[in-house]
Each structure stands twice: as structure tokens, then as C-alpha cells.
C-alpha positions as CSV (number, residue, x, y, z in Angstrom):
1,X,111.7,72.8,99.6
2,X,113.6,75.0,102.0
3,X,114.9,73.7,105.1
4,X,114.1,75.7,108.0
5,X,113.1,79.8,108.7
6,X,116.0,81.5,108.3
7,X,116.1,79.2,104.3
8,X,112.5,80.5,103.8
9,X,113.9,84.3,105.5
10,X,116.9,84.2,103.1
11,X,114.7,83.8,99.6
12,X,111.4,86.6,100.6
13,X,109.0,84.3,102.0
14,X,108.1,86.0,104.8
15,X,105.6,84.9,106.6
16,X,106.0,81.5,106.3
17,X,109.1,82.2,107.9
18,X,107.4,84.0,110.2
19,X,105.2,80.8,111.5
20,X,107.8,78.9,111.3
21,X,110.0,81.0,113.9
22,X,107.0,81.2,115.3
23,X,107.0,76.5,116.1
24,X,110.5,76.9,117.0
25,X,109.8,80.2,119.6
26,X,112.4,83.3,117.9
27,X,109.1,84.8,118.8
28,X,111.5,88.5,117.9
29,X,111.8,86.9,114.3
30,X,109.1,86.1,114.0
31,X,107.3,89.8,114.5
32,X,110.2,91.3,112.3
33,X,108.5,88.2,109.2
34,X,105.7,89.2,110.1
35,X,106.4,92.7,109.4
36,X,108.5,92.4,106.7
37,X,105.6,90.3,105.2
38,X,103.3,93.3,105.5
39,X,100.9,90.8,108.1
40,X,101.3,93.6,110.6
41,X,98.1,92.1,112.7
42,X,99.9,88.4,112.7
43,X,103.3,90.8,113.9
44,X,101.4,92.9,116.9
45,X,99.2,89.4,117.8
46,X,103.0,88.4,119.2
47,X,103.9,91.0,120.5
48,X,100.7,90.9,122.1
49,X,100.6,87.3,123.2
50,X,104.6,88.9,124.6
51,X,102.4,92.0,126.5
52,X,104.0,94.9,124.2
53,X,100.8,96.4,124.0
54,X,102.3,99.6,122.7
55,X,104.8,97.7,120.2
56,X,101.6,96.2,119.7
57,X,99.3,99.9,118.8
58,X,102.2,101.6,116.5
59,X,102.6,98.1,115.0
60,X,98.6,97.8,113.2
61,X,99.3,101.6,112.3
62,X,101.1,100.5,110.0
63,X,98.8,99.0,108.2
64,X,97.0,102.0,107.9
65,X,96.0,104.2,105.4
66,X,99.8,107.0,105.3
67,X,97.5,109.1,103.6
68,X,95.0,111.5,105.4
69,X,91.8,109.2,105.3
70,X,88.5,110.3,106.3
71,X,86.5,108.5,108.3
72,X,83.9,107.3,106.3
73,X,86.3,106.2,103.3
74,X,88.3,104.0,105.5
75,X,88.1,100.4,105.2
76,X,86.0,98.1,108.2
77,X,90.1,96.0,108.5
78,X,91.6,99.6,108.6
79,X,88.9,100.4,111.4
80,X,89.4,97.8,113.0
81,X,92.9,98.0,113.5
82,X,93.2,101.3,114.5
83,X,90.1,100.4,117.3
84,X,92.9,97.2,118.4
85,X,95.7,99.6,117.8
86,X,94.0,102.0,120.4
87,X,92.7,99.3,122.5
88,X,96.6,98.1,122.7
89,X,97.7,102.2,123.7
90,X,95.2,102.0,126.8
91,X,96.6,99.6,128.3
92,X,99.6,100.0,128.0
93,X,99.2,103.9,129.8
94,X,98.6,105.7,126.6
95,X,94.9,106.6,127.4
96,X,95.1,109.8,126.3
97,X,97.0,108.8,122.6
98,X,94.0,105.5,122.6
99,X,91.4,108.6,122.9
100,X,92.7,110.6,120.0
101,X,92.6,107.4,117.8
102,X,89.2,106.4,119.3
103,X,87.4,109.1,118.1
104,X,89.3,110.2,115.4
105,X,87.7,106.9,113.4
106,X,84.8,107.7,114.9
107,X,85.4,105.2,117.5
108,X,84.6,107.8,120.8
109,X,81.5,106.4,122.6
110,X,84.2,103.1,124.0
């Protein structure tokens, strides 16, 4: 068994390392471990908690398809991530970016 978060990280157990770093209040390391584990939602949650809303928005966008995708072809999870990213951008003062993102995922009425 792994002794600490650093051991988990070295073993490639990124999500488990992120949880351990989080319990140890090692926020940056937890964020990086979650991102490495492709757990962008968890990394964004910590960024939101830290008040880093713009960073949280960009982190959430990393979970979206890389290629242009029609709105109707986006999964519900991808749409939720995009809306959450837009809300973070708005909280950070990036209202134009937030509005554009919402319109592009078919949520312009928000």
C-alpha cells in the first residue's frame, strides 16, 4: 500500500493522490493530480472553493470534445460542464465569454 500522496502520485494513482492531497490541504497538488487523472470536475471544484473562478472555467472546458461538435451531439455531461464553465467565467467578470459559451451550447436563455 502507498504511504502518502506523493507515493500515490509517483505510482500513477492520480485520483487517489488528489483526494489525499486534498485531505492534507495541499490544494495546488490536489488540483494538478485531479487534472492528471482527467478529473477536471474535481479540479474545478477546488478552484471554485479557492475563488479562482476563471481557472475553474478553463479547467472545465478541458473536459469538452476537442473537435467542433454540434450542440445536439454533446452529451448531457458536456453541456453541464460548459454551463458550469460559463457560470465561473461570469463570476470572474468574463460575461462576454460566459454569454458566448452559453449561446454555443444552446443555453442562451440563461
